[in-house]
N, C-alpha and C positions, 0 to 999 in steps of 0.2 A: 035125603037119607045119605049119611056119610059113608064113604067107600070102606070096604073091609080091607084090613092090612093083608098083603099077599102072604101066603103060607111060607114062602122062602125066607121071610124075615122072622127068625126065632129070637134073636138077640139084637135089640136096637138101643143105641146110645144117643142121648141128647146132650149136646155140649154147648158151651158158650160162656162168656164172662158173667160176673155177678150182675144180676138185674136183667139178664136176657130172657128169663122165663122158663128155664130148663125144668125145674121141679114141677111147676104147674102143668106143663105140657106132658111130662112123663106120667103124671097121675091121670090126666085125661086119656092119654093113649092106652095106658094099661087097663083102665076101666072099659074103654071102648072095645078093646081086643079081648077082654076077659082074661088078662094075663097078670103077671106079677110086676110090681114096681120095685126097683132096687135104688134106694134113695140115700143120698148123703145125709149126715146128721150134724150140721155145723153147730147147732145149739148145744151139743154135748161136749164140744171142745172148750175146756176151761180157760185156754190161753187166748182164744179168739178176741174177746172184748179188749184185753190188754194189747193185743197186736195192733188194733186200729188206733190206739192211743199212743203207743210207743213201739213202732215197728222194729227198731234196732234191738230192743231188749227181748221182745216176744216172738220174733220171726221164727227162730229155730225150734223152740218147743211147739209152737203152733203147727209148723210144717211137719214135724215128726209125729205129732198126734194124728194129723190127717193121714199121713202115710200108713201108720199102723191100722187106723180105722178102715181105710180103703182096702188095704191088703186083706184084712179080716173079712170084709164084706164080699170081696171078689173070690175068696176061697169057696164060697157057696156055689159059685158058677161051675165048679168042677163036679158038682153032684148031678148025675144024669137026670134025675127026676125033675130038676128045676126046669129042664127044657121040654117037659111034657107039654107045656104051654109057652106062650111068648113072654119074654122078660124085657122090660124097658128100664134102662138105668139113666140117671141124670148126671153121670160122671164116667170118665174113663181114666185108667191109671196113668196114662200119658200126661194128664193135666197136672199131676203132682210135681213133676220136674219143671213144668212151665212156671208154676207159682214159686217153686224153690229158687229157680234162677232169677226170678224177678225180685224176690224179697231178701235173699240171704247174701251175706258177705262172701267173698271168695273162700275164706277158711271154713265158714259154716257150710257152704255148698259142698266143699270137699268132704266134710264129715257126713253130710246128708247122703252123698253118693255112696260112701262106704256102707252106711246103714242100708240104703236101697239095694245095693248089690248083695249084701248078706241076706236080706229079707227075700229078695227075688220075687216080688209080687207079680203074679201072672193072671191073665184072664184070656178067655178065647177071643179071637178077633170078632168084632161086631159084624153082623150081616148088613147093617146100615148105620151110618152116623148122621144125625141131623144136627148141623152146626147152626145155632141161632146167632146171627150177627145183629148188632145194633150200634148206632152211633153213640159216642161217648155222652152226648147230650141226653139221649134217650135213656141210657143206662143210669145216669145220674138222677134223672127225673123219677125213674121207677124205684130206685133204691130209696130215695127220699120219701116217696109216696107210701111205700109199704111200711115205713116207720118202725123197723126193727131197732131196738134200743142201741145195741153196740154198732150198728151200721151207720149211725149218725156221724161217727168219727172217721168214716172212710173219706180220704181226700179225693177231690175230683180228679186230680192228676193221676192218682193211682188207678182209678177206673179207666181213664183214657189209655194209660200204658198197658193195662191188662187187655183191653180190647185190641190194641195193636199187636200184642204178643200172640193172642189167639189167631189173628189174621195171618201172621207170619207162619204160625204152626200149621194151619190148615191149608195154606198155599202149597205146602210140600207133602202133606199127609196123603198116603196112598195105600194104607193097610186095609181099607174097607171102602165100599162105595159111600160117597158123601153127598147129602142134599144140603146145600148152603141156603139158609133162609134169612133174608133181610126182614127182621121182625119189627122194624120201626113203625110200620103202618099196619101191623097185624095184631089182633087181640084174640087169641085162641080161647081164652076163658069166657069172655063176655060176648063174643061174636061167633055163634055156631057156624055161620057161613065161612069164616076164616078157617076154622078147624076142618070143615068138610073139604075146602080147597086144598089144604095141606095133605089130607089123606088121599085125595085124588092124584096129587102130584107124586106122592110116594108110590101109589099103585101104578102110575104111568112111567116110572123111571126106567130108562133103557141103558144109559151110560153109567160110568163109574163116578161121574161128578156132574151134578146139575144144580141150577140156581133157581130160587123161587123168591119173587119180590112182588109187592103191590104198591103202586104209587098212589098217593092221595092228592 
């Protein structure tokens, strides 16, 4: 029997690079906890397929679309009734600047920051962040395996640089407790035991930063 999520965690964010398994885990945890899932909707971004084919041309509209989408979604978190139960999100607004810095030219990034500052997207600090790490090789394998049409054009080096960017970000992140999960040898969707182990690690967290890994 999988452990119950502690009551002190009302807002949990699951983060990590493309292919880490954020959305699948957010859905599983929200179902397990009887809570709400707050999920990104990349398929609705009309610029995303073009971005993976021609990054220089489509990076800015892709980034701005995601910024507005995430800001709109996060406004819902200011509604008190949302926290009557647990909410589990598969993104945090901080990630927006990570992608922007990685993909935009200096001039575009300057414009993006102006828009960001005017928009001032805000969200409450998470009670817990679960950072799903994975090696670039594993991310590449998962992205190729899931077969999303526009993701076929994602260059391997982009996934590798994205993984490195996340690692640097979470190395210094201290706005909320973080459970760093090396997901290379974990399969929460197909292995119930892996999911139960993760829940028990969450329930047993004592410090502000802990690490969970399984070697095969």
